N, CA and C atoms as a LAMMPS dump frame, in Angstrom:
ITEM: TIMESTEP
0
ITEM: NUMBER OF ATOMS
429
ITEM: BOX BOUNDS ff ff ff
-5.0000000000000000e+02 5.0000000000000000e+02
-5.0000000000000000e+02 5.0000000000000000e+02
-5.0000000000000000e+02 5.0000000000000000e+02
ITEM: ATOMS id mol type element x y z
1 1 1 N 43.081 11.855 -11.116
2 1 2 C 41.467 11.57 -12.125
3 1 3 C 41.097 10.33 -12.543
4 2 1 N 42.096 9.386 -12.326
5 2 2 C 41.46 8.051 -12.444
6 2 3 C 40.408 7.832 -11.92
7 3 1 N 40.607 8.201 -10.305
8 3 2 C 39.739 7.739 -9.236
9 3 3 C 38.452 8.342 -8.994
10 4 1 N 38.77 9.752 -10.195
11 4 2 C 37.362 10.895 -9.815
12 4 3 C 36.764 10.158 -10.542
13 5 1 N 37.108 9.707 -11.555
14 5 2 C 36.357 8.682 -13.122
15 5 3 C 36.112 7.613 -12.285
16 6 1 N 36.449 6.975 -11.81
17 6 2 C 35.766 5.886 -11.132
18 6 3 C 34.6 5.975 -10.27
19 7 1 N 34.934 7.497 -9.711
20 7 2 C 33.96 7.569 -8.089
21 7 3 C 32.79 8.04 -9.331
22 8 1 N 32.646 8.326 -10.159
23 8 2 C 31.957 9.16 -11.371
24 8 3 C 31.231 8.206 -11.914
25 9 1 N 31.704 6.97 -12.305
26 9 2 C 30.909 5.796 -12.728
27 9 3 C 30.221 5.01 -11.481
28 10 1 N 31.002 4.6 -10.383
29 10 2 C 30.142 4.079 -9.457
30 10 3 C 29.161 4.708 -9.203
31 11 1 N 29.336 5.915 -8.9
32 11 2 C 27.546 6.924 -8.598
33 11 3 C 26.711 6.64 -9.624
34 12 1 N 27.287 6.712 -10.857
35 12 2 C 26.233 6.787 -12.132
36 12 3 C 25.85 5.558 -12.209
37 13 1 N 26.497 4.188 -11.944
38 13 2 C 25.299 2.992 -11.704
39 13 3 C 24.641 2.8 -10.601
40 14 1 N 24.794 3.241 -9.495
41 14 2 C 24.402 3.18 -8.375
42 14 3 C 23.333 3.497 -8.455
43 15 1 N 22.711 5.024 -8.895
44 15 2 C 21.658 5.917 -8.926
45 15 3 C 21.371 5.329 -9.804
46 16 1 N 21.384 4.856 -11.155
47 16 2 C 20.508 4.219 -11.999
48 16 3 C 19.812 2.529 -11.573
49 17 1 N 20.765 2.295 -10.62
50 17 2 C 20.168 0.755 -10.54
51 17 3 C 19.124 1.58 -9.162
52 18 1 N 19.254 2.507 -8.429
53 18 2 C 18.036 2.976 -7.375
54 18 3 C 16.465 3.664 -8.352
55 19 1 N 16.864 4.292 -9.405
56 19 2 C 16.048 4.604 -10.504
57 19 3 C 15.389 3.518 -11.17
58 20 1 N 15.957 3.037 -11.229
59 20 2 C 15.297 1.107 -12.16
60 20 3 C 14.334 0.687 -10.905
61 21 1 N 15.031 0.657 -9.52
62 21 2 C 14.027 -0.062 -8.723
63 21 3 C 12.799 0.364 -8.569
64 22 1 N 13.39 1.875 -8.051
65 22 2 C 11.842 2.868 -7.815
66 22 3 C 10.703 2.153 -9.024
67 23 1 N 11.452 2.543 -10.477
68 23 2 C 10.932 2.486 -10.983
69 23 3 C 9.915 1.14 -10.977
70 24 1 N 10.086 -0.113 -10.939
71 24 2 C 9.701 -1.043 -10.886
72 24 3 C 8.885 -1.37 -10
73 25 1 N 9.221 -0.685 -8.524
74 25 2 C 8.121 -0.588 -7.469
75 25 3 C 7.018 0.253 -7.911
76 26 1 N 6.891 1.315 -8.579
77 26 2 C 5.671 2.486 -9.336
78 26 3 C 5.109 1.469 -10.452
79 27 1 N 5.925 0.438 -10.823
80 27 2 C 4.661 -0.268 -11.488
81 27 3 C 4.278 -1.498 -11.039
82 28 1 N 4.202 -2.025 -9.911
83 28 2 C 4.144 -3.232 -8.96
84 28 3 C 2.821 -2.028 -8.413
85 29 1 N 3.1 -1.076 -7.806
86 29 2 C 1.872 -0.415 -7.341
87 29 3 C 0.929 0.135 -8.26
88 30 1 N 0.872 0.212 -9.423
89 30 2 C -0.011 0.308 -10.519
90 30 3 C -0.536 -0.4 -11.064
91 31 1 N 0.009 -1.659 -10.857
92 31 2 C -0.856 -3.195 -11.292
93 31 3 C -1.326 -3.243 -10.268
94 32 1 N -1.097 -2.884 -8.528
95 32 2 C -2.118 -3.274 -7.377
96 32 3 C -3.277 -2.22 -7.978
97 33 1 N -3.147 -0.933 -8.042
98 33 2 C -4.102 -0.34 -8.328
99 33 3 C -4.984 -0.712 -9.241
100 34 1 N -5.101 -1.219 -9.888
101 34 2 C -5.81 -1.745 -11.035
102 34 3 C -6.295 -3.005 -10.918
103 35 1 N -5.853 -3.675 -9.795
104 35 2 C -6.506 -4.644 -9.32
105 35 3 C -7.616 -4.534 -7.871
106 36 1 N -7.072 -3.093 -7.362
107 36 2 C -7.88 -2.528 -6.321
108 36 3 C -9.331 -1.827 -7.14
109 37 1 N -8.889 -1.325 -8.06
110 37 2 C -9.957 -0.181 -9.293
111 37 3 C -11.789 -1.542 -9.292
112 38 1 N -10.827 -2.668 -9.732
113 38 2 C -11.263 -3.674 -10.595
114 38 3 C -12.484 -3.954 -9.257
115 39 1 N -11.884 -4.35 -8.092
116 39 2 C -12.631 -4.746 -6.77
117 39 3 C -13.185 -3.83 -6.608
118 40 1 N -13.18 -2.714 -6.419
119 40 2 C -14.189 -1.506 -6.149
120 40 3 C -15.458 -1.533 -7.308
121 41 1 N -14.853 -1.551 -8.158
122 41 2 C -16.143 -2.054 -9.505
123 41 3 C -17.046 -2.992 -9.143
124 42 1 N -16.221 -4.288 -8.839
125 42 2 C -17.259 -5.496 -7.686
126 42 3 C -17.964 -5.182 -6.927
127 43 1 N -17.423 -4.572 -5.828
128 43 2 C -17.66 -4.28 -4.725
129 43 3 C -19.126 -2.889 -4.555
130 44 1 N -19.22 -2.441 -5.739
131 44 2 C -20.124 -1.171 -5.944
132 44 3 C -21.479 -1.853 -6.209
133 45 1 N -21.135 -3.255 -7.502
134 45 2 C -22.309 -3.666 -7.709
135 45 3 C -23.013 -4.948 -6.899
136 46 1 N -21.977 -5.402 -5.854
137 46 2 C -22.583 -6.121 -4.277
138 46 3 C -23.068 -5.092 -3.532
139 47 1 N -22.765 -3.975 -3.534
140 47 2 C -22.719 -2.674 -2.458
141 47 3 C -24.578 -3.138 -1.836
142 48 1 N -25.549 -3.307 -3.057
143 48 2 C -26.931 -3.601 -2.274
144 48 3 C -26.938 -4.802 -1.494
145 49 1 N -25.988 -5.394 -0.944
146 49 2 C -25.94 -6.842 -0.231
147 49 3 C -27.059 -6.59 1.266
148 50 1 N -27.626 -7.476 1.471
149 50 2 C -28.468 -7.388 2.11
150 50 3 C -27.885 -6.743 3.99
151 51 1 N -28.964 -5.875 4.751
152 51 2 C -28.346 -5.537 5.878
153 51 3 C -27.546 -6.275 7.025
154 52 1 N -28.315 -7.795 7.014
155 52 2 C -27.512 -7.995 8.031
156 52 3 C -26.142 -8.335 7.827
157 53 1 N -25.724 -8.951 5.993
158 53 2 C -24.364 -8.882 5.71
159 53 3 C -23.392 -7.518 6.12
160 54 1 N -23.83 -6.356 6.025
161 54 2 C -23.509 -4.953 6.068
162 54 3 C -23.077 -4.98 7.594
163 55 1 N -24.286 -5.351 7.852
164 55 2 C -23.989 -4.594 9.634
165 55 3 C -22.562 -5.928 10.383
166 56 1 N -22.834 -7.256 10.121
167 56 2 C -22.117 -8.039 9.81
168 56 3 C -20.779 -7.321 10.152
169 57 1 N -20.061 -7.001 8.694
170 57 2 C -18.874 -6.617 8.51
171 57 3 C -18.516 -5.163 9.194
172 58 1 N -19.368 -4.319 9.393
173 58 2 C -18.871 -3.271 10.595
174 58 3 C -18.848 -3.658 11.592
175 59 1 N -19.486 -4.774 11.912
176 59 2 C -18.954 -5.275 13.804
177 59 3 C -17.401 -5.726 13.39
178 60 1 N -17.502 -6.622 12.427
179 60 2 C -16.044 -7.229 12.006
180 60 3 C -15 -5.783 12.184
181 61 1 N -15.487 -4.776 11.377
182 61 2 C -13.991 -3.441 11.171
183 61 3 C -14.104 -3.175 12.446
184 62 1 N -15.178 -3.215 13.178
185 62 2 C -15.467 -2.453 14.638
186 62 3 C -14.526 -3.122 15.842
187 63 1 N -14.188 -4.237 15.303
188 63 2 C -13.469 -5.02 16.512
189 63 3 C -11.537 -4.712 16.183
190 64 1 N -11.034 -4.081 14.704
191 64 2 C -9.941 -3.636 14.36
192 64 3 C -9.307 -2.756 15.37
193 65 1 N -8.119 -2.835 15.55
194 65 2 C -7.26 -2.355 16.887
195 65 3 C -7.405 -0.545 15.239
196 66 1 N -6.634 0.387 16.559
197 66 2 C -6.771 1.812 15.237
198 66 3 C -5.443 1.677 14.325
199 67 1 N -4.471 1.44 14.664
200 67 2 C -3.405 1.022 13.873
201 67 3 C -3.64 -0.1 12.825
202 68 1 N -5.132 -1.124 13.021
203 68 2 C -5.363 -1.993 11.764
204 68 3 C -5.926 -0.948 10.941
205 69 1 N -6.903 -0.51 11.646
206 69 2 C -7.836 0.762 10.893
207 69 3 C -6.944 1.911 9.873
208 70 1 N -5.663 1.683 10.57
209 70 2 C -5.248 2.921 9.78
210 70 3 C -4.085 1.795 8.329
211 71 1 N -3.84 0.677 8.832
212 71 2 C -2.999 -0.075 7.768
213 71 3 C -4.131 0.012 6.405
214 72 1 N -5.15 -0.466 6.947
215 72 2 C -6.413 -0.868 6.023
216 72 3 C -6.471 -0.052 5.307
217 73 1 N -6.826 0.87 6.006
218 73 2 C -7.399 2.276 5.26
219 73 3 C -6.001 2.607 3.993
220 74 1 N -4.786 2.227 4.429
221 74 2 C -3.662 2.542 3.446
222 74 3 C -3.639 1.734 2.043
223 75 1 N -3.957 -0.042 2.866
224 75 2 C -3.938 -0.779 2.007
225 75 3 C -4.603 -0.179 0.979
226 76 1 N -6.112 -0.221 1.529
227 76 2 C -7.463 0.208 0.201
228 76 3 C -7.117 1.032 -0.456
229 77 1 N -6.652 2.058 -0.257
230 77 2 C -6.153 3.375 -1.135
231 77 3 C -4.702 2.643 -1.89
232 78 1 N -4.113 1.584 -1.834
233 78 2 C -2.796 0.951 -2.941
234 78 3 C -1.937 1.251 -2.719
235 79 1 N -1.693 1.783 -1.491
236 79 2 C -0.363 1.818 -1.251
237 79 3 C 0.613 0.131 -1.113
238 80 1 N 1.779 0.267 -1.1
239 80 2 C 2.43 -0.975 -0.909
240 80 3 C 2.793 -1.016 0.879
241 81 1 N 3.207 -2.142 1.059
242 81 2 C 3.634 -2.632 2.768
243 81 3 C 5.002 -1.442 2.91
244 82 1 N 6.011 -1.244 1.836
245 82 2 C 7.147 -0.832 2.067
246 82 3 C 6.73 0.65 2.196
247 83 1 N 5.85 1.39 1.41
248 83 2 C 5.472 2.937 1.751
249 83 3 C 4.672 3.16 2.977
250 84 1 N 3.864 1.655 3.413
251 84 2 C 3.159 1.976 4.367
252 84 3 C 3.855 2.59 5.907
253 85 1 N 4.734 1.638 5.761
254 85 2 C 5.793 1.243 6.425
255 85 3 C 6.777 2.241 6.765
256 86 1 N 7.233 3.106 5.746
257 86 2 C 8.007 4.601 5.692
258 86 3 C 7.009 5.454 6.572
259 87 1 N 6.205 5.804 5.759
260 87 2 C 4.8 6.826 6.058
261 87 3 C 4.478 6.767 8.153
262 88 1 N 4.616 5.581 7.82
263 88 2 C 4.347 5.029 9.628
264 88 3 C 5.078 5.013 11.083
265 89 1 N 6.497 4.955 10.074
266 89 2 C 7.594 4.907 11.107
267 89 3 C 7.384 3.54 11.563
268 90 1 N 6.775 2.857 10.985
269 90 2 C 7.222 1.285 11.314
270 90 3 C 8.25 0.018 10.303
271 91 1 N 8.645 -0.844 10.515
272 91 2 C 9.195 -1.538 10.131
273 91 3 C 7.939 -2.494 8.779
274 92 1 N 8.367 -2.748 7.979
275 92 2 C 7.785 -3.642 6.838
276 92 3 C 6.647 -4.852 7.431
277 93 1 N 7.946 -5.745 8.181
278 93 2 C 7.68 -6.67 8.809
279 93 3 C 6.181 -6.633 9.593
280 94 1 N 6.072 -5.564 10.281
281 94 2 C 5.153 -4.792 11.337
282 94 3 C 3.946 -5.087 10.294
283 95 1 N 3.677 -3.985 9.33
284 95 2 C 2.822 -3.452 8.179
285 95 3 C 2.136 -5.011 7.591
286 96 1 N 3.231 -5.459 7.464
287 96 2 C 2.613 -7.389 6.574
288 96 3 C 1.939 -8.107 8.24
289 97 1 N 2.339 -7.926 8.962
290 97 2 C 1.792 -8.837 10.063
291 97 3 C 0.145 -7.785 10.424
292 98 1 N 0.232 -6.614 10.818
293 98 2 C -1.214 -5.902 10.733
294 98 3 C -1.97 -6.541 9.443
295 99 1 N -1.147 -6.038 8.478
296 99 2 C -1.973 -6.933 7.467
297 99 3 C -2.738 -8.139 7.219
298 100 1 N -1.838 -8.903 7.777
299 100 2 C -2.351 -10.189 7.725
300 100 3 C -3.332 -10.296 8.978
301 101 1 N -3.096 -9.862 10.102
302 101 2 C -4.089 -9.918 10.797
303 101 3 C -5.682 -9.105 10.25
304 102 1 N -5.623 -8.146 9.824
305 102 2 C -7.2 -7.496 9.436
306 102 3 C -7.636 -8.689 8.588
307 103 1 N -6.861 -9.119 8.08
308 103 2 C -7.57 -9.721 6.576
309 103 3 C -7.715 -10.955 7.294
310 104 1 N -7.343 -11.853 8.106
311 104 2 C -7.89 -12.978 9.262
312 104 3 C -9.085 -12.662 10.115
313 105 1 N -9.191 -11.472 10.814
314 105 2 C -10.343 -10.935 11.087
315 105 3 C -11.332 -10.165 10.827
316 106 1 N -11.124 -10.251 9.185
317 106 2 C -12.244 -9.84 8.201
318 106 3 C -12.618 -11.001 7.517
319 107 1 N -11.651 -12.291 7.385
320 107 2 C -12.211 -13.638 6.56
321 107 3 C -12.101 -12.906 5.282
322 108 1 N -10.553 -12.265 4.728
323 108 2 C -10.76 -11.602 3.795
324 108 3 C -9.539 -12.714 3.282
325 109 1 N -9.516 -13.348 1.792
326 109 2 C -8.481 -14.263 1.038
327 109 3 C -7.778 -13.704 0.402
328 110 1 N -8.061 -12.371 -0.037
329 110 2 C -7.403 -11.66 -1.142
330 110 3 C -7.451 -10.268 -0.996
331 111 1 N -6.739 -9.556 -2.074
332 111 2 C -6.82 -8.061 -1.571
333 111 3 C -8.264 -7.581 -2.15
334 112 1 N -8.833 -8.47 -3.266
335 112 2 C -9.753 -7.879 -3.764
336 112 3 C -11.133 -8.254 -2.447
337 113 1 N -10.891 -9.462 -2.287
338 113 2 C -12.294 -9.449 -1.002
339 113 3 C -11.7 -8.493 -0.009
340 114 1 N -10.793 -8.346 0.347
341 114 2 C -10.868 -7.254 1.622
342 114 3 C -11.195 -5.706 1.167
343 115 1 N -10.832 -5.253 0.054
344 115 2 C -11.771 -3.816 -0.586
345 115 3 C -13.042 -4.401 -0.677
346 116 1 N -13.752 -4.898 -1.01
347 116 2 C -15.159 -5.18 -0.834
348 116 3 C -15.505 -5.502 0.218
349 117 1 N -15.407 -5.94 1.222
350 117 2 C -15.228 -5.851 2.736
351 117 3 C -15.624 -4.823 3.466
352 118 1 N -14.201 -3.888 3.293
353 118 2 C -14.056 -2.988 3.031
354 118 3 C -15.028 -1.656 2.863
355 119 1 N -15.429 -1.881 1.667
356 119 2 C -16.466 -0.87 0.79
357 119 3 C -17.723 -1.618 1.492
358 120 1 N -18.387 -2.376 1.851
359 120 2 C -19.517 -3.054 2.11
360 120 3 C -19.855 -3.023 3.803
361 121 1 N -18.545 -2.398 4.379
362 121 2 C -18.419 -2.383 5.948
363 121 3 C -18.793 -0.808 6.154
364 122 1 N -18.823 0.324 5.128
365 122 2 C -18.601 1.625 4.845
366 122 3 C -17.365 1.969 5.421
367 123 1 N -16.684 1.51 5.072
368 123 2 C -14.705 1.899 5.246
369 123 3 C -14.472 2.811 4.13
370 124 1 N -13.902 3.603 4.585
371 124 2 C -13.627 3.903 3.259
372 124 3 C -11.986 4.686 3.377
373 125 1 N -11.138 4.494 2.302
374 125 2 C -9.659 5.413 2.068
375 125 3 C -10.399 6.766 2.336
376 126 1 N -9.667 7.637 3.006
377 126 2 C -9.14 9.226 3.222
378 126 3 C -8.701 9.726 2.103
379 127 1 N -7.519 8.861 1.054
380 127 2 C -7.16 9.834 -0.019
381 127 3 C -7.984 8.947 -0.788
382 128 1 N -7.969 9.444 -2.308
383 128 2 C -8.767 9.218 -3.646
384 128 3 C -7.378 8.75 -4.136
385 129 1 N -6.141 8.921 -3.944
386 129 2 C -4.889 7.905 -4.648
387 129 3 C -3.62 7.602 -3.757
388 130 1 N -2.782 7.258 -4.379
389 130 2 C -1.701 7.265 -3.017
390 130 3 C -0.827 7.987 -3.597
391 131 1 N -0.114 8.422 -1.878
392 131 2 C 0.789 9.452 -2.168
393 131 3 C 1.901 9.384 -3.311
394 132 1 N 2.557 10.802 -2.839
395 132 2 C 3.226 10.501 -4.621
396 132 3 C 4.785 10.545 -4.065
397 133 1 N 5.026 9.968 -5.317
398 133 2 C 6.787 9.271 -5.01
399 133 3 C 7.394 9.884 -4.449
400 134 1 N 8.513 9.545 -3.773
401 134 2 C 9.855 10.219 -2.816
402 134 3 C 10.693 10.683 -4.17
403 135 1 N 11.097 11.954 -3.598
404 135 2 C 11.841 12.74 -4.531
405 135 3 C 13.226 12.109 -4.318
406 136 1 N 13.98 11.68 -5.237
407 136 2 C 15.425 11.01 -4.824
408 136 3 C 16.68 12.133 -5.134
409 137 1 N 17.084 12.531 -3.647
410 137 2 C 18.411 13.585 -3.789
411 137 3 C 19.791 13.031 -4.027
412 138 1 N 20.502 13.709 -4.685
413 138 2 C 21.735 13.402 -4.78
414 138 3 C 22.212 13.039 -3.517
415 139 1 N 23.378 12.333 -3.354
416 139 2 C 24.13 12.545 -2.35
417 139 3 C 25.507 13.528 -2.85
418 140 1 N 25.856 13.988 -1.842
419 140 2 C 27.24 15.022 -2.171
420 140 3 C 28.514 14.043 -1.513
421 141 1 N 29.055 14.347 -2.313
422 141 2 C 30.639 13.247 -1.921
423 141 3 C 31.438 14.151 -0.523
424 142 1 N 32.086 12.906 -0.117
425 142 2 C 32.938 13.736 0.835
426 142 3 C 33.969 14.524 0.2
427 143 1 N 34.344 14.706 -0.738
428 143 2 C 35.359 15.823 -1.387
429 143 3 C 35.791 16.415 -1.558
């Protein structure tokens, strides 16, 4: 009986910690989405840039590999690196590397600049919102 109670308490605290970390991740994603929204609004104001700048950005986007374009698409839709990695079946480090290379190729030094360049170049996210959060399924005990 005492062991069962100990197992229940351990299970409770581990689930609580998992839920707390998930909630923290969602808060970070929400903050990112707010920054992206501001960047989109700023980009919308600047969308009337000269045609030469637009064609220059389109050419830079054309140099990206298919995987880099997919990472860019997911980044500008507001997904976190961890979620992009999970959904694409890659490691988080690989996604971070792709994101870094995309930013370097486009000459972006921040997420806001990256979004502005993507919008200016006509690159659009296929999603209007981020993917739904993962559903937590309780583990079955071995007993």
